[in-house]
C-alpha positions as protocol buffer text, in pm:
chain_id: "A"
residue {
  index: 1
  type: MET
  ca { x: -6070 y: -2464 z: -1032 }
}
residue {
  index: 2
  type: HIS
  ca { x: -6181 y: -2105 z: -1091 }
}
residue {
  index: 3
  type: LEU
  ca { x: -5855 y: -1974 z: -960 }
}
residue {
  index: 4
  type: LEU
  ca { x: -5655 y: -2208 z: -1192 }
}
residue {
  index: 5
  type: VAL
  ca { x: -5851 y: -2076 z: -1492 }
}
residue {
  index: 6
  type: PHE
  ca { x: -5786 y: -1727 z: -1383 }
}
residue {
  index: 7
  type: VAL
  ca { x: -5412 y: -1787 z: -1362 }
}
residue {
  index: 8
  type: LEU
  ca { x: -5405 y: -1961 z: -1690 }
}
residue {
  index: 9
  type: LEU
  ca { x: -5584 y: -1695 z: -1860 }
}
residue {
  index: 10
  type: LEU
  ca { x: -5362 y: -1437 z: -1698 }
}
residue {
  index: 11
  type: THR
  ca { x: -5047 y: -1630 z: -1796 }
}
residue {
  index: 12
  type: PHE
  ca { x: -5183 y: -1666 z: -2168 }
}
residue {
  index: 13
  type: ALA
  ca { x: -5234 y: -1278 z: -2162 }
}
residue {
  index: 14
  type: CYS
  ca { x: -4897 y: -1210 z: -2058 }
}
residue {
  index: 15
  type: VAL
  ca { x: -4723 y: -1474 z: -2305 }
}
residue {
  index: 16
  type: CYS
  ca { x: -4933 y: -1367 z: -2590 }
}
residue {
  index: 17
  type: PRO
  ca { x: -4933 y: -984 z: -2576 }
}
residue {
  index: 18
  type: ALA
  ca { x: -5168 y: -798 z: -2803 }
}
residue {
  index: 19
  type: VAL
  ca { x: -5349 y: -466 z: -2829 }
}
residue {
  index: 20
  type: ASN
  ca { x: -5701 y: -358 z: -2777 }
}
residue {
  index: 21
  type: GLY
  ca { x: -5917 y: -241 z: -3040 }
}
residue {
  index: 22
  type: PHE
  ca { x: -6114 y: 73 z: -3060 }
}
residue {
  index: 23
  type: PRO
  ca { x: -6487 y: 121 z: -3052 }
}
residue {
  index: 24
  type: GLY
  ca { x: -6661 y: 28 z: -3372 }
}
residue {
  index: 25
  type: THR
  ca { x: -6389 y: -200 z: -3490 }
}
residue {
  index: 26
  type: ARG
  ca { x: -6356 y: -572 z: -3503 }
}
residue {
  index: 27
  type: TYR
  ca { x: -6271 y: -725 z: -3164 }
}
residue {
  index: 28
  type: THR
  ca { x: -5900 y: -804 z: -3114 }
}
residue {
  index: 29
  type: ALA
  ca { x: -5757 y: -1122 z: -2954 }
}
residue {
  index: 30
  type: LYS
  ca { x: -5663 y: -895 z: -2665 }
}
residue {
  index: 31
  type: ASP
  ca { x: -6032 y: -774 z: -2615 }
}
residue {
  index: 32
  type: TYR
  ca { x: -6159 y: -1129 z: -2599 }
}
residue {
  index: 33
  type: GLN
  ca { x: -5871 y: -1240 z: -2365 }
}
residue {
  index: 34
  type: ASP
  ca { x: -5959 y: -931 z: -2123 }
}
residue {
  index: 35
  type: ILE
  ca { x: -6325 y: -1023 z: -2133 }
}
residue {
  index: 36
  type: GLN
  ca { x: -6259 y: -1394 z: -2048 }
}
residue {
  index: 37
  type: LEU
  ca { x: -6009 y: -1298 z: -1775 }
}
residue {
  index: 38
  type: ALA
  ca { x: -6277 y: -1074 z: -1621 }
}
residue {
  index: 39
  type: MET
  ca { x: -6545 y: -1360 z: -1638 }
}
residue {
  index: 40
  type: ALA
  ca { x: -6308 y: -1601 z: -1480 }
}
residue {
  index: 41
  type: ALA
  ca { x: -6232 y: -1365 z: -1194 }
}
residue {
  index: 42
  type: LEU
  ca { x: -6599 y: -1268 z: -1145 }
}
residue {
  index: 43
  type: GLU
  ca { x: -6765 y: -1599 z: -1220 }
}
residue {
  index: 44
  type: PRO
  ca { x: -6923 y: -1651 z: -867 }
}
residue {
  index: 45
  type: LEU
  ca { x: -7065 y: -1295 z: -873 }
}
residue {
  index: 46
  type: LEU
  ca { x: -7178 y: -1330 z: -1244 }
}
residue {
  index: 47
  type: ARG
  ca { x: -7373 y: -1648 z: -1213 }
}
residue {
  index: 48
  type: GLY
  ca { x: -7655 y: -1474 z: -1046 }
}
residue {
  index: 49
  type: LEU
  ca { x: -7682 y: -1200 z: -1299 }
}
residue {
  index: 50
  type: CYS
  ca { x: -7855 y: -1157 z: -1657 }
}
residue {
  index: 51
  type: ALA
  ca { x: -7654 y: -1089 z: -1958 }
}
residue {
  index: 52
  type: ALA
  ca { x: -7665 y: -697 z: -1926 }
}
residue {
  index: 53
  type: ALA
  ca { x: -7570 y: -707 z: -1566 }
}
residue {
  index: 54
  type: ILE
  ca { x: -7289 y: -945 z: -1641 }
}
residue {
  index: 55
  type: ALA
  ca { x: -7151 y: -709 z: -1922 }
}
residue {
  index: 56
  type: LYS
  ca { x: -7158 y: -418 z: -1690 }
}
residue {
  index: 57
  type: LYS
  ca { x: -6971 y: -608 z: -1414 }
}
residue {
  index: 58
  type: ILE
  ca { x: -6708 y: -707 z: -1664 }
}
residue {
  index: 59
  type: LEU
  ca { x: -6661 y: -341 z: -1801 }
}
residue {
  index: 60
  type: GLU
  ca { x: -6648 y: -217 z: -1445 }
}
residue {
  index: 61
  type: TRP
  ca { x: -6389 y: -477 z: -1350 }
}
residue {
  index: 62
  type: LEU
  ca { x: -6182 y: -410 z: -1673 }
}
residue {
  index: 63
  type: SER
  ca { x: -6205 y: -27 z: -1633 }
}
residue {
  index: 64
  type: THR
  ca { x: -5999 y: -53 z: -1326 }
}
residue {
  index: 65
  type: ARG
  ca { x: -5746 y: -298 z: -1436 }
}
residue {
  index: 66
  type: VAL
  ca { x: -5705 y: -283 z: -1812 }
}
residue {
  index: 67
  type: GLN
  ca { x: -5665 y: 96 z: -1906 }
}
residue {
  index: 68
  type: THR
  ca { x: -5639 y: 11 z: -2288 }
}
residue {
  index: 69
  type: PHE
  ca { x: -5988 y: -163 z: -2296 }
}
residue {
  index: 70
  type: ARG
  ca { x: -6229 y: 68 z: -2481 }
}
residue {
  index: 71
  type: ARG
  ca { x: -6540 y: -134 z: -2538 }
}
residue {
  index: 72
  type: SER
  ca { x: -6888 y: -61 z: -2404 }
}
residue {
  index: 73
  type: TRP
  ca { x: -7102 y: -297 z: -2193 }
}
residue {
  index: 74
  type: GLY
  ca { x: -7352 y: -323 z: -2477 }
}
residue {
  index: 75
  type: SER
  ca { x: -7091 y: -429 z: -2697 }
}
residue {
  index: 76
  type: ILE
  ca { x: -6952 y: -686 z: -2455 }
}
residue {
  index: 77
  type: MET
  ca { x: -7317 y: -809 z: -2406 }
}
residue {
  index: 78
  type: SER
  ca { x: -7371 y: -858 z: -2780 }
}
residue {
  index: 79
  type: HIS
  ca { x: -7052 y: -1072 z: -2787 }
}
residue {
  index: 80
  type: MET
  ca { x: -7186 y: -1290 z: -2517 }
}
residue {
  index: 81
  type: GLY
  ca { x: -7480 y: -1391 z: -2746 }
}
residue {
  index: 82
  type: PRO
  ca { x: -7478 y: -1648 z: -3020 }
}
residue {
  index: 83
  type: PRO
  ca { x: -7277 y: -1545 z: -3316 }
}
residue {
  index: 84
  type: GLY
  ca { x: -7490 y: -1338 z: -3560 }
}
residue {
  index: 85
  type: VAL
  ca { x: -7758 y: -1260 z: -3306 }
}
residue {
  index: 86
  type: ASP
  ca { x: -7791 y: -920 z: -3150 }
}
residue {
  index: 87
  type: ILE
  ca { x: -7900 y: -944 z: -2790 }
}
residue {
  index: 88
  type: ALA
  ca { x: -7826 y: -586 z: -2705 }
}
residue {
  index: 89
  type: ALA
  ca { x: -8199 y: -564 z: -2618 }
}
residue {
  index: 90
  type: ALA
  ca { x: -8208 y: -841 z: -2396 }
}
residue {
  index: 91
  type: ARG
  ca { x: -8423 y: -838 z: -2083 }
}
residue {
  index: 92
  type: THR
  ca { x: -8274 y: -717 z: -1774 }
}
residue {
  index: 93
  type: GLY
  ca { x: -8567 y: -841 z: -1535 }
}
residue {
  index: 94
  type: ALA
  ca { x: -8531 y: -1090 z: -1242 }
}
residue {
  index: 95
  type: ILE
  ca { x: -8435 y: -1440 z: -1371 }
}
residue {
  index: 96
  type: THR
  ca { x: -8425 y: -1766 z: -1197 }
}
residue {
  index: 97
  type: ARG
  ca { x: -8106 y: -1933 z: -1066 }
}
residue {
  index: 98
  type: ALA
  ca { x: -8107 y: -2199 z: -1315 }
}
residue {
  index: 99
  type: SER
  ca { x: -8166 y: -1954 z: -1600 }
}
residue {
  index: 100
  type: ALA
  ca { x: -7901 y: -1732 z: -1450 }
}
residue {
  index: 101
  type: ALA
  ca { x: -7645 y: -2024 z: -1448 }
}
residue {
  index: 102
  type: ARG
  ca { x: -7760 y: -2101 z: -1784 }
}
residue {
  index: 103
  type: ASN
  ca { x: -7714 y: -1740 z: -1905 }
}
residue {
  index: 104
  type: PHE
  ca { x: -7358 y: -1733 z: -1767 }
}
residue {
  index: 105
  type: ALA
  ca { x: -7260 y: -2070 z: -1915 }
}
residue {
  index: 106
  type: GLU
  ca { x: -7410 y: -1953 z: -2248 }
}
residue {
  index: 107
  type: ALA
  ca { x: -7229 y: -1628 z: -2219 }
}
residue {
  index: 108
  type: GLN
  ca { x: -6901 y: -1805 z: -2183 }
}
residue {
  index: 109
  type: LEU
  ca { x: -6963 y: -2039 z: -2473 }
}
residue {
  index: 110
  type: ASN
  ca { x: -7100 y: -1766 z: -2692 }
}
residue {
  index: 111
  type: LEU
  ca { x: -6804 y: -1533 z: -2603 }
}
residue {
  index: 112
  type: GLU
  ca { x: -6568 y: -1809 z: -2712 }
}
residue {
  index: 113
  type: ALA
  ca { x: -6788 y: -1871 z: -3019 }
}
residue {
  index: 114
  type: GLN
  ca { x: -6755 y: -1512 z: -3115 }
}
residue {
  index: 115
  type: ARG
  ca { x: -6373 y: -1517 z: -3064 }
}
residue {
  index: 116
  type: ALA
  ca { x: -6342 y: -1818 z: -3279 }
}
residue {
  index: 117
  type: ALA
  ca { x: -6568 y: -1648 z: -3532 }
}
residue {
  index: 118
  type: THR
  ca { x: -6371 y: -1339 z: -3525 }
}
residue {
  index: 119
  type: ALA
  ca { x: -6038 y: -1542 z: -3551 }
}
residue {
  index: 120
  type: ALA
  ca { x: -6190 y: -1721 z: -3843 }
}
residue {
  index: 121
  type: GLU
  ca { x: -6289 y: -1403 z: -4005 }
}
residue {
  index: 122
  type: GLU
  ca { x: -5946 y: -1254 z: -3949 }
}
residue {
  index: 123
  type: GLY
  ca { x: -5804 y: -1577 z: -4090 }
}
residue {
  index: 124
  type: ARG
  ca { x: -6017 y: -1546 z: -4399 }
}
residue {
  index: 125
  type: ASP
  ca { x: -5911 y: -1197 z: -4440 }
}
residue {
  index: 126
  type: ALA
  ca { x: -5555 y: -1283 z: -4410 }
}
residue {
  index: 127
  type: LEU
  ca { x: -5612 y: -1569 z: -4660 }
}
residue {
  index: 128
  type: VAL
  ca { x: -5770 y: -1333 z: -4894 }
}
residue {
  index: 129
  type: ALA
  ca { x: -5470 y: -1095 z: -4851 }
}
residue {
  index: 130
  type: LYS
  ca { x: -5247 y: -1389 z: -4905 }
}
residue {
  index: 131
  type: ASP
  ca { x: -5429 y: -1470 z: -5221 }
}
residue {
  index: 132
  type: VAL
  ca { x: -5389 y: -1119 z: -5346 }
}
residue {
  index: 133
  type: GLU
  ca { x: -5023 y: -1124 z: -5243 }
}
residue {
  index: 134
  type: ILE
  ca { x: -4970 y: -1458 z: -5429 }
}
residue {
  index: 135
  type: VAL
  ca { x: -5144 y: -1306 z: -5734 }
}
residue {
  index: 136
  type: GLU
  ca { x: -4923 y: -1002 z: -5705 }
}
residue {
  index: 137
  type: LEU
  ca { x: -4623 y: -1224 z: -5659 }
}
residue {
  index: 138
  type: GLU
  ca { x: -4715 y: -1430 z: -5968 }
}
residue {
  index: 139
  type: LYS
  ca { x: -4733 y: -1115 z: -6179 }
}
residue {
  index: 140
  type: GLU
  ca { x: -4408 y: -997 z: -6031 }
}
residue {
  index: 141
  type: LEU
  ca { x: -4251 y: -1355 z: -6096 }
}
residue {
  index: 142
  type: LYS
  ca { x: -4388 y: -1336 z: -6452 }
}
residue {
  index: 143
  type: ALA
  ca { x: -4232 y: -1001 z: -6496 }
}
residue {
  index: 144
  type: LYS
  ca { x: -3907 y: -1130 z: -6332 }
}
residue {
  index: 145
  type: ARG
  ca { x: -3905 y: -1441 z: -6566 }
}
residue {
  index: 146
  type: ALA
  ca { x: -3959 y: -1204 z: -6877 }
}
residue {
  index: 147
  type: GLU
  ca { x: -3673 y: -994 z: -6740 }
}
residue {
  index: 148
  type: ARG
  ca { x: -3460 y: -1295 z: -6698 }
}
residue {
  index: 149
  type: ASN
  ca { x: -3524 y: -1403 z: -7049 }
}
residue {
  index: 150
  type: THR
  ca { x: -3437 y: -1067 z: -7175 }
}
residue {
  index: 151
  type: LEU
  ca { x: -3127 y: -1063 z: -6969 }
}
residue {
  index: 152
  type: ALA
  ca { x: -3033 y: -1407 z: -7098 }
}
residue {
  index: 153
  type: VAL
  ca { x: -3055 y: -1281 z: -7463 }
}
residue {
  index: 154
  type: THR
  ca { x: -2841 y: -995 z: -7355 }
}
residue {
  index: 155
  type: VAL
  ca { x: -2580 y: -1206 z: -7182 }
}
residue {
  index: 156
  type: ALA
  ca { x: -2575 y: -1432 z: -7481 }
}
residue {
  index: 157
  type: GLY
  ca { x: -2505 y: -1123 z: -7712 }
}
residue {
  index: 158
  type: LEU
  ca { x: -2246 y: -987 z: -7464 }
}
residue {
  index: 159
  type: ASP
  ca { x: -2076 y: -1349 z: -7455 }
}
residue {
  index: 160
  type: GLU
  ca { x: -2050 y: -1330 z: -7844 }
}
residue {
  index: 161
  type: GLU
  ca { x: -1919 y: -976 z: -7825 }
}
residue {
  index: 162
  type: ARG
  ca { x: -1657 y: -1104 z: -7572 }
}
residue {
  index: 163
  type: ASN
  ca { x: -1545 y: -1395 z: -7784 }
}
residue {
  index: 164
  type: GLU
  ca { x: -1513 y: -1156 z: -8082 }
}
residue {
  index: 165
  type: ALA
  ca { x: -1317 y: -910 z: -7871 }
}
residue {
  index: 166
  type: GLN
  ca { x: -1085 y: -1181 z: -7744 }
}
residue {
  index: 167
  type: ALA
  ca { x: -1035 y: -1315 z: -8098 }
}
residue {
  index: 168
  type: LYS
  ca { x: -942 y: -955 z: -8213 }
}
residue {
  index: 169
  type: ALA
  ca { x: -719 y: -902 z: -7913 }
}
residue {
  index: 170
  type: ARG
  ca { x: -526 y: -1237 z: -7986 }
}
residue {
  index: 171
  type: GLN
  ca { x: -478 y: -1127 z: -8345 }
}
residue {
  index: 172
  type: LEU
  ca { x: -366 y: -778 z: -8240 }
}
residue {
  index: 173
  type: SER
  ca { x: -138 y: -928 z: -7995 }
}
residue {
  index: 174
  type: GLU
  ca { x: 11 y: -1156 z: -8259 }
}
residue {
  index: 175
  type: GLU
  ca { x: 52 y: -856 z: -8494 }
}
residue {
  index: 176
  type: LEU
  ca { x: 219 y: -641 z: -8229 }
}
residue {
  index: 177
  type: ASP
  ca { x: 454 y: -930 z: -8132 }
}
residue {
  index: 178
  type: LYS
  ca { x: 563 y: -921 z: -8492 }
}
residue {
  index: 179
  type: VAL
  ca { x: 607 y: -544 z: -8493 }
}
residue {
  index: 180
  type: ASN
  ca { x: 784 y: -557 z: -8158 }
}
residue {
  index: 181
  type: ASP
  ca { x: 1022 y: -812 z: -8293 }
}
residue {
  index: 182
  type: GLN
  ca { x: 1097 y: -597 z: -8603 }
}
residue {
  index: 183
  type: LEU
  ca { x: 1134 y: -280 z: -8379 }
}
residue {
  index: 184
  type: MET
  ca { x: 1381 y: -470 z: -8145 }
}
residue {
  index: 185
  type: GLU
  ca { x: 1587 y: -584 z: -8441 }
}
residue {
  index: 186
  type: SER
  ca { x: 1577 y: -220 z: -8581 }
}
residue {
  index: 187
  type: ASN
  ca { x: 1685 y: -86 z: -8245 }
}
residue {
  index: 188
  type: ALA
  ca { x: 1965 y: -335 z: -8208 }
}
residue {
  index: 189
  type: ALA
  ca { x: 2108 y: -248 z: -8553 }
}
residue {
  index: 190
  type: ARG
  ca { x: 2065 y: 130 z: -8474 }
}
residue {
  index: 191
  type: ALA
  ca { x: 2234 y: 73 z: -8134 }
}
residue {
  index: 192
  type: ALA
  ca { x: 2531 y: -104 z: -8302 }
}
residue {
  index: 193
  type: ALA
  ca { x: 2546 y: 170 z: -8573 }
}
residue {
  index: 194
  type: GLU
  ca { x: 2539 y: 444 z: -8290 }
}
residue {
  index: 195
  type: LEU
  ca { x: 2802 y: 246 z: -8099 }
}
residue {
  index: 196
  type: SER
  ca { x: 3048 y: 232 z: -8406 }
}
residue {
  index: 197
  type: ALA
  ca { x: 2978 y: 606 z: -8465 }
}
residue {
  index: 198
  type: GLN
  ca { x: 3063 y: 686 z: -8103 }
}
residue {
  index: 199
  type: GLU
  ca { x: 3363 y: 458 z: -8113 }
}
residue {
  index: 200
  type: ALA
  ca { x: 3473 y: 630 z: -8441 }
}
residue {
  index: 201
  type: ILE
  ca { x: 3413 y: 965 z: -8279 }
}
residue {
  index: 202
  type: GLU
  ca { x: 3614 y: 861 z: -7959 }
}
residue {
  index: 203
  type: ALA
  ca { x: 3890 y: 718 z: -8183 }
}
residue {
  index: 204
  type: LYS
  ca { x: 3907 y: 1053 z: -8370 }
}
residue {
  index: 205
  type: VAL
  ca { x: 3908 y: 1261 z: -8054 }
}
residue {
  index: 206
  type: GLU
  ca { x: 4203 y: 1033 z: -7919 }
}
residue {
  index: 207
  type: GLU
  ca { x: 4380 y: 1088 z: -8246 }
}
residue {
  index: 208
  type: GLU
  ca { x: 4342 y: 1475 z: -8233 }
}
residue {
  index: 209
  type: LYS
  ca { x: 4436 y: 1463 z: -7865 }
}
residue {
  index: 210
  type: ALA
  ca { x: 4752 y: 1252 z: -7955 }
}
residue {
  index: 211
  type: LYS
  ca { x: 4832 y: 1488 z: -8245 }
}
residue {
  index: 212
  type: LYS
  ca { x: 4803 y: 1788 z: -8025 }
}
residue {
  index: 213
  type: GLU
  ca { x: 5025 y: 1632 z: -7760 }
}
residue {
  index: 214
  type: ALA
  ca { x: 5289 y: 1546 z: -8023 }
}
residue {
  index: 215
  type: GLN
  ca { x: 5262 y: 1886 z: -8165 }
}
residue {
  index: 216
  type: PHE
  ca { x: 5301 y: 2033 z: -7814 }
}
residue {
  index: 217
  type: GLN
  ca { x: 5602 y: 1796 z: -7724 }
}
residue {
  index: 218
  type: ALA
  ca { x: 5763 y: 1905 z: -8049 }
}
residue {
  index: 219
  type: ARG
  ca { x: 5732 y: 2268 z: -7951 }
}
residue {
  index: 220
  type: LEU
  ca { x: 5863 y: 2210 z: -7612 }
}
residue {
  index: 221
  type: GLU
  ca { x: 6158 y: 2015 z: -7744 }
}
residue {
  index: 222
  type: THR
  ca { x: 6225 y: 2297 z: -7984 }
}
residue {
  index: 223
  type: VAL
  ca { x: 6223 y: 2553 z: -7707 }
}
residue {
  index: 224
  type: LYS
  ca { x: 6465 y: 2323 z: -7510 }
}
residue {
  index: 225
  type: ALA
  ca { x: 6700 y: 2288 z: -7784 }
}
residue {
  index: 226
  type: GLU
  ca { x: 6695 y: 2656 z: -7860 }
}
residue {
  index: 227
  type: HIS
  ca { x: 6762 y: 2727 z: -7497 }
}
residue {
  index: 228
  type: TYR
  ca { x: 7045 y: 2487 z: -7475 }
}
residue {
  index: 229
  type: ARG
  ca { x: 7189 y: 2614 z: -7800 }
}
residue {
  index: 230
  type: GLN
  ca { x: 7172 y: 2964 z: -7664 }
}
residue {
  index: 231
  type: GLN
  ca { x: 7300 y: 2864 z: -7340 }
}
residue {
  index: 232
  type: ALA
  ca { x: 7613 y: 2714 z: -7519 }
}
residue {
  index: 233
  type: LEU
  ca { x: 7659 y: 3040 z: -7695 }
}
residue {
  index: 234
  type: ASN
  ca { x: 7626 y: 3238 z: -7371 }
}
residue {
  index: 235
  type: SER
  ca { x: 7884 y: 3004 z: -7204 }
}
residue {
  index: 236
  type: TYR
  ca { x: 8122 y: 3073 z: -7481 }
}
residue {
  index: 237
  type: ALA
  ca { x: 8090 y: 3445 z: -7453 }
}
residue {
  index: 238
  type: THR
  ca { x: 8107 y: 3418 z: -7068 }
}
residue {
  index: 239
  type: LYS
  ca { x: 8439 y: 3241 z: -7093 }
}
residue {
  index: 240
  type: ARG
  ca { x: 8593 y: 3521 z: -7284 }
}
residue {
  index: 241
  type: LYS
  ca { x: 8481 y: 3775 z: -7024 }
}
residue {
  index: 242
  type: LEU
  ca { x: 8552 y: 3547 z: -6739 }
}
residue {
  index: 243
  type: THR
  ca { x: 8791 y: 3789 z: -6551 }
}
residue {
  index: 244
  type: GLU
  ca { x: 8549 y: 4084 z: -6548 }
}
residue {
  index: 245
  type: PHE
  ca { x: 8223 y: 3911 z: -6509 }
}
residue {
  index: 246
  type: LEU
  ca { x: 8295 y: 3580 z: -6354 }
}
residue {
  index: 247
  type: THR
  ca { x: 8095 y: 3592 z: -6049 }
}
residue {
  index: 248
  type: ASP
  ca { x: 7785 y: 3761 z: -6208 }
}
residue {
  index: 249
  type: SER
  ca { x: 7793 y: 3556 z: -6525 }
}
residue {
  index: 250
  type: ALA
  ca { x: 7818 y: 3224 z: -6332 }
}
residue {
  index: 251
  type: ASN
  ca { x: 7539 y: 3311 z: -6102 }
}
residue {
  index: 252
  type: ARG
  ca { x: 7322 y: 3433 z: -6389 }
}
residue {
  index: 253
  type: ASP
  ca { x: 7389 y: 3120 z: -6618 }
}
residue {
  index: 254
  type: VAL
  ca { x: 7310 y: 2872 z: -6320 }
}
residue {
  index: 255
  type: SER
  ca { x: 7008 y: 3069 z: -6228 }
}
residue {
  index: 256
  type: ASN
  ca { x: 6870 y: 3083 z: -6592 }
}
residue {
  index: 257
  type: GLU
  ca { x: 6955 y: 2701 z: -6637 }
}
residue {
  index: 258
  type: PHE
  ca { x: 6779 y: 2619 z: -6319 }
}
residue {
  index: 259
  type: ASP
  ca { x: 6473 y: 2827 z: -6384 }
}
residue {
  index: 260
  type: PHE
  ca { x: 6424 y: 2711 z: -6740 }
}
residue {
  index: 261
  type: SER
  ca { x: 6456 y: 2364 z: -6635 }
}
residue {
  index: 262
  type: LEU
  ca { x: 6212 y: 2387 z: -6367 }
}
residue {
  index: 263
  type: GLN
  ca { x: 5957 y: 2571 z: -6596 }
}
residue {
  index: 264
  type: THR
  ca { x: 6000 y: 2307 z: -6867 }
}
residue {
  index: 265
  type: HIS
  ca { x: 5938 y: 2050 z: -6593 }
}
residue {
  index: 266
  type: HIS
  ca { x: 5623 y: 2213 z: -6479 }
}
residue {
  index: 267
  type: VAL
  ca { x: 5485 y: 2252 z: -6836 }
}
residue {
  index: 268
  type: GLY
  ca { x: 5537 y: 1875 z: -6899 }
}
residue {
  index: 269
  type: GLN
  ca { x: 5375 y: 1796 z: -6560 }
}
residue {
  index: 270
  type: MET
  ca { x: 5068 y: 1995 z: -6659 }
}
residue {
  index: 271
  type: LEU
  ca { x: 5042 y: 1814 z: -6993 }
}
residue {
  index: 272
  type: SER
  ca { x: 5066 y: 1481 z: -6807 }
}
residue {
  index: 273
  type: ASN
  ca { x: 4790 y: 1583 z: -6584 }
}
residue {
  index: 274
  type: GLY
  ca { x: 4574 y: 1660 z: -6864 }
}
residue {
  index: 275
  type: ASP
  ca { x: 4565 y: 2031 z: -6822 }
}
residue {
  index: 276
  type: ALA
  ca { x: 4628 y: 2091 z: -7184 }
}
residue {
  index: 277
  type: ALA
  ca { x: 4503 y: 2477 z: -7172 }
}
residue {
  index: 278
  type: ALA
  ca { x: 4722 y: 2567 z: -6889 }
}
residue {
  index: 279
  type: ALA
  ca { x: 5024 y: 2366 z: -7036 }
}
residue {
  index: 280
  type: ASN
  ca { x: 4973 y: 2557 z: -7366 }
}
residue {
  index: 281
  type: GLU
  ca { x: 4966 y: 2889 z: -7185 }
}
residue {
  index: 282
  type: ALA
  ca { x: 5267 y: 2820 z: -6989 }
}
residue {
  index: 283
  type: LEU
  ca { x: 5459 y: 2708 z: -7299 }
}
residue {
  index: 284
  type: GLU
  ca { x: 5368 y: 3049 z: -7473 }
}
residue {
  index: 285
  type: HIS
  ca { x: 5515 y: 3216 z: -7174 }
}
residue {
  index: 286
  type: LEU
  ca { x: 5819 y: 3007 z: -7185 }
}
residue {
  index: 287
  type: GLU
  ca { x: 5852 y: 3079 z: -7561 }
}
residue {
  index: 288
  type: ARG
  ca { x: 5831 y: 3450 z: -7510 }
}
residue {
  index: 289
  type: ALA
  ca { x: 6100 y: 3417 z: -7227 }
}
residue {
  index: 290
  type: LEU
  ca { x: 6319 y: 3224 z: -7449 }
}
residue {
  index: 291
  type: ILE
  ca { x: 6288 y: 3501 z: -7716 }
}
residue {
  index: 292
  type: VAL
  ca { x: 6401 y: 3759 z: -7459 }
}
residue {
  index: 293
  type: TYR
  ca { x: 6678 y: 3539 z: -7319 }
}
residue {
  index: 294
  type: ASN
  ca { x: 6816 y: 3487 z: -7675 }
}
residue {
  index: 295
  type: ARG
  ca { x: 6809 y: 3854 z: -7747 }
}
residue {
  index: 296
  type: ALA
  ca { x: 7018 y: 3899 z: -7419 }
}
residue {
  index: 297
  type: GLY
  ca { x: 7257 y: 3647 z: -7523 }
}
residue {
  index: 298
  type: SER
  ca { x: 7307 y: 3794 z: -7858 }
}
residue {
  index: 299
  type: SER
  ca { x: 7382 y: 4131 z: -7701 }
}
residue {
  index: 300
  type: ASN
  ca { x: 7629 y: 3974 z: -7488 }
}
residue {
  index: 301
  type: GLU
  ca { x: 7808 y: 3804 z: -7771 }
}
residue {
  index: 302
  type: ALA
  ca { x: 7809 y: 4120 z: -7990 }
}
residue {
  index: 303
  type: GLY
  ca { x: 7967 y: 4304 z: -7675 }
}
residue {
  index: 304
  type: SER
  ca { x: 8237 y: 4047 z: -7638 }
}
residue {
  index: 305
  type: SER
  ca { x: 8330 y: 4057 z: -8007 }
}
residue {
  index: 306
  type: SER
  ca { x: 8374 y: 4434 z: -7983 }
}
residue {
  index: 307
  type: GLY
  ca { x: 8603 y: 4418 z: -7672 }
}
residue {
  index: 308
  type: SER
  ca { x: 8822 y: 4162 z: -7856 }
}
residue {
  index: 309
  type: SER
  ca { x: 8853 y: 4403 z: -8152 }
}
């Protein structure tokens, strides 16, 4: 039976770990558990002792097994008396066996009563602390409710501002839609006008280009006609001097005709390819060459006339 109590107390101490208190402070649950554990382990020995001896044996046993136990034997003895009664000065003389057994049993019960009283006191302290905590929480709750009411008013004001802002946004959106429609119409009209102006510019450019090409072709045809006229004159003069200049004259006429035809063809090709600047420059060279050619032909004709005379 005693061994079973010892095992139960040991198991309870392991399952419900706590801490030992310091001298001069209220006993902790761990202090009571350690003392009860020692009493259960030393019960056969303690039944023949007085309260002081019991306390000393308990302290001796705990000092070698529970290093964190810090209570004195007098403190232990006082906690084995009835709650509220100081028995630190109890007699330590010889006692009878019956009184010893009674002392031990009373010590066990008184210790349990002391533990329960301490637990109740701790509970009352905890209850007071909870009451204080409740009061503080009620104050905090009251403050939170006031904050909540203030926040509700603020939210209501913000909702009103939001509604006003949304209404203004819708109104502005409608106005911007109208402005945007007008702007799109204006842009479309301006784009059409710009397109018409661009088309007119392009038409004028094409007209100028066609005019320049026509003028160029007219100049080219004039050069060709002048060349062929001069060629005819040269041929006439050449026939008159056929005996003396037959070979040289024929080769020169064929060469000139071939070269001139090729050059006019090249000029026309340049113009067809869009290289108007190069074609114009080539035509100017061709015009200068024609002038030189005409002068040479005139000289030949004059020489022929002198020979006939």
